[in-house]
N, C-alpha and C positions, 0 to 999 in steps of 0.2 A: 687361676683363671686369668684370661687376658682382659685388660681394660684400657681404654684410651684416656690419656691425661694430657692436659695442656700446661706447660711450664710458663707461668705468667712472667717470670723474671727473664728467661732466655728466649722465650717464644717458640720453643720446640714442642712438637706434638709427638707423643711417645705411646707405644703399646707396652704396657707394663704387666708383669705377673703380680697379682694381688690375691689374697685369700678371699673366698666367697663371703658375702655379707651374712651376718647373723639374722635370723628371722625374728621380727618384732610382732607383738600383739597387734591385730588389726591390719596386718600387712600380708603381702603375697610374695613368695619366692618364685622367681621365673628363670628358666634356662632359655637363653636368647637364641633365636633362629637367625634374625637379621634386624638391622636398624637402619634408619634413614638419617642422613646428615642434613641439618637445617642450613641451607645456603645463606640465610640472612643472619640469624642469631649467632651461629657458630663462626661464620666469617668474621663478625665483629670481635668475638673473643680471641680468635687467632690473630687478627690484626692488632688488637690491644696488646697481646702477649709479645708480638714481634716489634712493637714500637719501643723507642728509648724511654728513659725515665722521665725526661722533660715532657715528651708527648703524653705519657701516661698521666702526669700531673695535670696537663692541660685538659685532658678528658674528664678529670675528676676534681674540679675546683673545691667541692665541699670537703673532700678527703684532705686536700692540701691545708685547708683552714683548721681541720682537726689536728693535723700533724703540727702546725705552728703553735696551737694551743698546748699541745703535749710537750713541746720543747720548753715553753715557758714554765710549766709545772714540774716536769720530770727531768729536764736537761736534754742536751743534744744526743749524748751517747745512747741512753735507753731508748730515745725516740727513733734514732737511726736503726738500732737493732730490731725494734718492733716493726718498722716499715719493711726492712729486709726479710724478716721472718714471715710477714704477711704475703709478700710477693713470692716467697719461696714455696708457699703451699700449692701443690698441684691442683688443678681444677678438672674434675670429671666432666667430659663432654657428652652431649647427646640427650635427647628427650623424646625420641620416637622409637619405641622398642616393640618387637613382636617375638613371642616365645611360648613356652609350655610351662604350666604351673607345676612346680615340684615341691612346694611347701605352703601350708596355710597357717597363718598366725591365729592366735586365740581370738574368737569372735567372728571369724570369716566363715560363713556358712553357705553362701550362695555360689561358690566355685568348688571344683573338684580337682584332684591331682590329675594331670594329663590334659586339662582344658587348654585350648589355644587362646591366648589373650594378647591384647594390645595394651601398652602402658606408656607412661612418660619416663621409663627407665633409661639409664645411661647406656653408652656404647660399652657394654661389658658382657661377658659370657653368662654371668648370673647376676640378677638384680633383685633388690627387695623394695617394693613400692607399696604405698598405702592402697587399700582396697578401692577407695574412691577415685584413684588415678589409674585404673585399668578397667578393661571391658572385654567380655567374651566375643570372639570373632565368629561370625556366621560361617557355616561349612563351605559355602560357595564363594567366599572371598579369599583369594590367595594371600600368602604372607606379604609379598611385595606390595600389593595394593593396600593391605591393612596398615603397613608401616607409614602411610600418608595420613592416618587418622588424626594424629595429634596436631599436625600443621593445619589440617582441614578444620579441626575444631576451633583453631584460632581464627580462621576465616569465617566460620559459621557464627562465632560469638560476635564478631564485628558486624556481620549482616543482621543479626538479631537486634543489635543496638540501633542499626540504621532503620529498622522497621519498614522494609520495602513492601509495597503491595503490587498486585498483578497489574501490569501495564505501565508501571513507572519507569522512568529513564534514569539509569544509574551509571556513574563513571567509576571505574576501578583504575586507580593510578598506581602503577607498579605491577608488572606481570611476571613476578617470580612464582614460586610454588604456591604461596598463599593467594596471590592475585589471580592466577589461572584457576585455582580451585574455587575462588569466590565468583569468578565469571560463570562457572558451571552451575553453582548453587543458585545464583541470581537468575540465570536462564531457566533453571528448573522451577523457580518460584514465579515465573511468568513475567520477568522484568526484561526490558530492553537495555543492553549493556554496551557501554563504550569503554574499551580498554586503552591504556596509555603506557608506553614504555619506550626506552631507547634501543632495546634489543630487537632486531628485525625477526629473528627466529621466534621469539616469544610473542611478538605481534602477530605473526603468521599462525601460531597455535591458537591464539585468542580468536582469530577470524574463523578457523576451523571449528571452534566451539560455538560459533553463531554470534559472536560479538562484532560490532563495529570497532575498529582499532586504529589508533594514531601512532605512527612510527616517528618518534621525535628525532631519530638519527637522520631522517630524510627531510627535516625542517618543516614537517606538517604542523599546522596551527591548531592547537588543542581547542582554543576558545571558538574558533570559526567552525570546526567540525562539531563541537558541542552545541552551538546555536542551531545548526542545520539538523543535528540529531534530535534536538528537543523541539523542533518547529518554532524556534525563536523565543520560547518561553522560559528557557533555563532548565537544567536537569533537576530532578527531585532530590537526588542525594549523591554523595561522593564517598567512596571507600578508599582511604589512603593506605596502601600496603607497600609503599616504596621505602627504601632505606637511604636517606641522604641528609646531610647537614643543612641543606638549603631550605629556606622558607618558601620557595617558589611553589611547591605542590599545594600548600595550604592556601596561599594567595590565589593561585589558579583555580582551586576548588571553589573558593568563595565567589569568584567572578563568574564561574560557570553555572552556579546554582540559581534557582528561581527564588522568589520571595519565600521566606521561611523554609528554605531547603535545609537538609541535614548533612553534616560532615562527620564521619567517624574515622579516627586514626587508629590503625592497627599496626602499622610499621613504625619507623623512627624518622622523623623529619624535624627541621627547624621549626620553632614555635613562636617566632616573633609575629604575632597576629596584628593585622591592620584593623583598628577599630572601625574605620570607615567601611571596610568590606563587610563586616558583620552587622554593624549598626543599621545601615540603610535597608538591608534585607531581612533583619531579625533572624539571622541564621543560627542554627544550633551546632555546637561543636562538642564532641565527646571522644575520650580516649578509651579504647577497649582494653580490658584486662585479660590477656592470655586466653585460656580455654573456657572461661566462664565463671559464674558464681561458685564460690568455694576455693578458688585459687588464692593461696597465701593465707587461708583461714586454717589455723592449726586445729581448731575444734572439728572442722569438717575433714581435713586431709589426714591429720595424724591420729585424732581420737575417734574418727569414724562416725561423727554425728551428722547425719544427712539432714538437708533442709526439707521441710514439709513439701510434698509434691504439689499440693494445692496452692501453696504460697510462692514457691520458687520452682516453676515448671522446668526450667533448663539450668541444670548445674553443669560443672565441667564433665562429670561422668556421663550425664545424660546427653551432653553434646557429643561425646565420644560414640555413644550408642547410636545417635542419630546419623552421624557420618557413616558408621558401619552399615546402617540400613540403606543409605544412599548408594554405597558401594555394592551392596548385595543386590539391589534392584537395577543396577546399571545406570543410575541417574548421575553418578559421578565416575568419570574415567580418568585414571592416572597413569596408565601404561606408557603413554607417549612422553610423560614428564621425566622418566628415568633416563639420565644421560650417561651415568657411569655406575659400574658395579665392581667392588673390590672385596677380596677376602680380608678379614680383620687384620692379618699380619701386614698387609700393605696399606694400612690406614694413613701413615705419614705421607705416602704419595698422594692419597686422596685429598688430604688437607693442603698439600702444595698446589694441586689443581684448583682447589677452592680459593686459595689466597691469590692466585695469579690469573685466574680466568673468571668466567661467568657460567658455571655449570648449572644444571637444573637439579633433578633428583639424583642424589648419590647414595647408593645402597651399599651397606657393609654386611657381608655374609659371615656367619660364624660356623665353626665345625659341627657337622652332624654327629649325633651320638646314637649308638645302637639302642641304648635304653635312656632316652632323654629325661625320664622321670625318676631315675635312680637317685637315692638319697646321697647327700654330700657326707662323706666320711669325716671323722675327726682329723685324720691325717691331712685331708684336702683343705682343712680350714687353717692350716699353718704353712707359711712360706719360709724356707730357710734363706737367710740373707748372708750368713757368713759361716764358714766351717771352723773359724778360729775359736778355740775353747776359751771360756771365761777364766780369767786369771786371778780375780779378786778372792781374798781369803775372808769370806763372809760378806754379807750385804750384796748377794747376787740377786738382782732385782728382776721381777716381772712387773711391768707397769700396765694397769688397766686404764685406758683413756689416753688419747694422743692429740687432743685439741690444742688451741692456741697457747693456753697457760702451760700445758704439759710440755709442748715442743719449745716454747720460748724460755721458760723459767725452770721447770722441774727437771727435765732430762739433762740440760747442761749442768745444773746444780749437782745432781747425783753423779754424773760422769766425772765432774771435776773433784768431787769428794772421794773418788776412788771406788765407787760401787761397780760391781760387775753387771754389765747390761746383757741380760739373757733373752727376754721376750717382751714384745710390745703389742698390746691388744687394742683394737678399735672395732666398733660395730660394723663399719663399712669396709674396713681393710685398707683403704687408700692411704689415709694419714699414717697408719702404723707402718706400712711399707716405706713410705717416704721418709718419715722421721727415723725409722729403724735403720735404714741405709745411711742416712745422714750422720747419725750418732754412733753407729757401730753395734747395734743389737744383733744377736745371733739369729733371731727369727721374728716374724710378725704373724699375728693370728687374729681371728675374730671369735675365738673360743675362750672366754674368760675362765670358765671352769677348768679347762685343760691347763691354762697358765697357772692357776692356783695349785693344781695337783702336780705340776712339773717338778720332778725331784731335783732338777738343776736350780730351781728357784727357792731361795730360803727367805726372801723378803718380797712382800707384795706392796707396791705403791699404787694407790687408788686415786685416780684423777678423772673419773667418769662423771656422769650426770648425778646430781645430788641424791636422787631417790634410790640410787643403787649403792651408795656408800656403806650403809649399815649392813646390807646383805653380803656384799663382797668382803667387808671387814670380818664379819662373823665366820664366813666360810674359811677365810685364810687363817684366822686364829685357831679354829678347830683343827686345821691341818698342821698346826704348830709353826706357822710362818710368822715372822716379824711383819708388822703392818705400819706403813706410813699412809694415812688417809688425809687427803686434802679436805679442808673444811667444806661443809659441816660434817661432823661425825655421824649425826642422825637427824632426822626431821621430826620425829615424835618420841615421846617417852617410851612407847612400846619398842621402837627400834633401838633406843638407847639401852633398854633392859636386855634386849637380845644380845647386843654387843658385850655388855658386862657379863652376862651369863656365859657367852662363848669364851671370853677371856678367862674367867674363873675355871671353866671346864678344862681348858687347855692347861692352866696352871696345875690343877689337881691331877692331871694326867702326866705331869712331870715334863711338859714341853716348854714351858717358860718363854713364850713369845713376848716381844716388846711391841707395845702399841703407842703410837704417837700421832697426834693430829697436826696438820700443817699450819699451826699458829706461828707464822714466821716473824711477825712484827716484834716479838720479844727478843729476837736474835739480832735485830738491827744494831750496828755499832753505836749509833746515837742513843738508842734505847738502853743498851748495856751501860753506857756512860750515865744516862739519866737515872737508871736504877741504882748505880753505885752512889751517886750523889744523894738520892732520896733515902737510901738505907742509913746514911750517916746522920739523918735527922729523925728521931723517934716520934716526932709530933704527928698527929693525924693530918692527913693530906686532903686538900680540896682540889679536884681535878676537873678541867673542862676539856672535852674532846669535840672538835668540829670536823665532820666528815662531809665533804662536798662530793657526794656520790654522783655518778653519771646518771642522766635521765634515760631510762630504758623504755621502749614502747610498752603500752599497757598490756599487749598480748605476749610479751616476752616470757619464755619458759620459766625464768627465775621467779616471776611473780606467782606462778601456779603453786599453791601450797602442797599439791600432791607430788610434783616432780622437782620443783626448785626450792620449795619451802618458804618462799618469800625472802625479801632482802635482809630482814633482821637475822633470820637463821642462816641465810646464805652468805652474808657479808659482815653484818654488824657483830657477829660472833667473834670476829677478830679482836674487836675492842673490848668485849666482855673479858676475853682472856688477857689482853694487854693490861687492862685496869686491875684485874685480879693479881697479875704478876707484879705490877709496879707497887701496889699497896702492900702486897705480901700478907694479906689477911683475907679470911673467908667473906664472901658476899652474904649479907644477912637480910637485905631488903631490896625490892625492885618496885619501881613505879615508872609509868610511861604515859605520854600523851602524844597523840597523832593529830595531824591537821584535820580540821573539821570538814564535814561534807559540804561541798560547794560545787556549783556548776562547772563542768569540765574537769573536775578532779576525780578520776576513776580509782587510781591507786593512792591510798593514804598512808600505808605502812612504810613507805620510803621517805616520809616527811615527818620525823618523830623526834621527840626529846625524851631521853631515858635517864632516870636517876637511880644510882646504885648506892646503897649504904653498906659499910663494912664493919666487921667485928671489932676493929680497933678504933672506931669512931670516924674514920675517913668517909668522905663523900665525893662522888663523881657524877658528872652530868655529861651524857653523850648526845650531841646534836647530829642526827643522821638526816641530811637533807639532799634530795635529788633534784631540786628546783633551782640550783645555782648555775654558774657558768664554768665551762671547762678551763678557762684561763685563770681562774682563781685556784690557789693551792688546794689539793684534794684532802690533805690530812693536816690537822693542827692539834697539838696536845699542849695544854697549859697546866702547870702544877704550882699550887700555892701551898707553901709549907715553911714553918719556922721563920717567918718574916723574909722569905725569899721566894723567887719565882723562877720556874724553868719554862721555856717555850721551845717546842719542837715543831719545825715547819717542814712538812712534806718529806720528812726523812732525809733532808739535805742540810739543815742547819739546826743546831741546838744552842740556844742563848740563855745565859744565866743572869739573873738580876738579884744582887745581894748575896751571892754565893762566894764564900772566901776561897780564893785560889782558882776560881773558874768564871769565865765570862762568855766564851763562845767556842764551838767546835763545828767544823764544816766537813762535808765529804765532797769529792769531785763530782759525783753523780748521786741521784736518789738511790738509797739502799734500804729496802724493806726487810732485809735479813733472810731472803730466800736461800742464798748460797750457804750462809752460816747455819741456817736451820737444817738443811740437808746434810751438811758436813757433821753437825753435832749428832744427828741420828746415826749416820754411817759409822762414825767413830765409836759411838756407844755400843753398836753391834759388834764391831771388830775387837773392842777392848773388854767386852763383857760387862759394861757399866750399866746402871739404871737408865731409864728413858730420860732424855734431857728435859722433858716436861712430865712431871709426876702424873700418874694415872688419875689420882683424885682431883687434880686441877683440871684435867681434860674433861672429866665427867661433870665437875662443878660448872665450868664455863658453858657446857652444852645444856645442862639443866637450867641454868639461870637465863640463857638465851630463849629457851622454850617458855620459861616463866614470863618473859617480856611479851612474847607473842600472845600468850594467854591473857595477860593483863590488858593488852590492846584490844583483844577480841575474845571476850569470855566464851563465845560460842564456837571457838576454833576446836578442831579435832586433834590438836597436837599431843594431847594426852592419850589418844587411842593407840 
């Protein structure tokens, strides 16, 4: 299928062949009829992509600070590679989509195949969107008019926050699509509207819609017109829909308002507010969030948990439905706002016009199908990227997951290790096509099951979301495929049992697959040296590990025990394995303490002290803290053994104190052993050797990590 992608590094806008997205629970699969280009949001994305690196940095000073902190901890080389990789990721454009339903995910019961719907889907022939981000289109509303629903909902939500009443005097600053739509909705609400813009054509449209309008290009004085417009009393409210870096719109709005007037920002403006402007009049100022309540709430959008109607009257979906009713009744007219129409193949030309001019509504049309509701075939879910056959003798990989870690770390590691790159899978298709082309995969797909069953694939690498690891691992093992699964192997004991059963079943069937978890830290060159030094001392060890973990938002998916497993299972498992490896003895005891309940502390499991005891008498303490600073080293390991100390700092420096013949070892850049881990796995497959990490140690590390979670939370369901 065709999809529009923005190259953030080069600035190009491209129409790319990608496989259709896979259908998720609670989501809707839609075949697109047409989409609307957002002249504001998408113009900013295009301009950002076309700007040079210095200008990009100026636009994102917070990201620059993060980069500088990463240089201090990880070194210049890894940081530069990470930044380049981030900019290299293509950005899907578009969020105003009209099409026909062709698939319903589990739990979606209020739509039917063939329904015509509006959604916030991208510019793509087929999109998969959450149920709460789409709405059924009334029969008397044409596709082109319906495509304005999403941008109209942005205007509507701003108006709801403004709380206008019949007869009030309202200014709308910025008469683009959102501004002109706001003019109509406010007029339908019984308000007197004053529109403001630099574009004479848009000013003329606003006047045709019944608004008084100020043409800034002709030097008309906004404040003077506003005084006359309000009878010298000041306007009741201002809706800011302009896109500018200037602070003038906000200042002007404050001056035009009456005492206790309201200002709502929908667009993007400078926000250096004058205290005097707001203090003297007790003005209120609010920033509107997109389409309405529910936006950016994963529980609402992704999990399908609606807000109670009686408590939250207008959600983003209900705003979509309200706009569609306005269109159906004729209270909102958008036909005159369409300035350009393009077939999807000519999308780059449309974005050139967008970047170099001031168009209004730009519609992209998609090919019509004889049977638009036809199911997507398995063959259609795969895109051939190269006809060159895989030449590797063993370790011909199919990789499930192509996110940042996969594209930045795993794929280069496996490629450099000599693995054959057969197929790359992602749920949306965009990242798998991009990384697949970049690294030389034969195909890209959104069908994980097909990848696992592909006869050309003898090794499956799993780098998908954590809740899918155990299932994909079990499926691949039963097919007799070697499996490299990024941590964690499993989220619960039940999942772990399923993996073990699948492994044993495959072995009993004579298939002998190799299973290895991505516990890369034990392969770091500095850890290898550390292990060799420790093995020379038979004494029990005392080890202190400090992990300065990054602080993730409370609603981050990794915190969700059902999909991410939490940060202990999701990340601290690395150190359970590392400590098991360094000591070289089984873990016999687990204790853990987490930060106590306190105001403002929602997540406590990422601020934990863990104590492990070992069969040989060794003792280890892991401090996993997410409340530190990024400029401080992320990882530190200290080993006390036989009247000597080893100190490993951030996988860049190993220092010995009291070790005969050893004082210090450094690497040019941080090395966590990712490349060495992949190479060991590939070499083992090609040479017919055992797994570089014994199966019993992988299982033990996973079990003990689950033990830690259970210790911290006896009510957890990790044992289910």
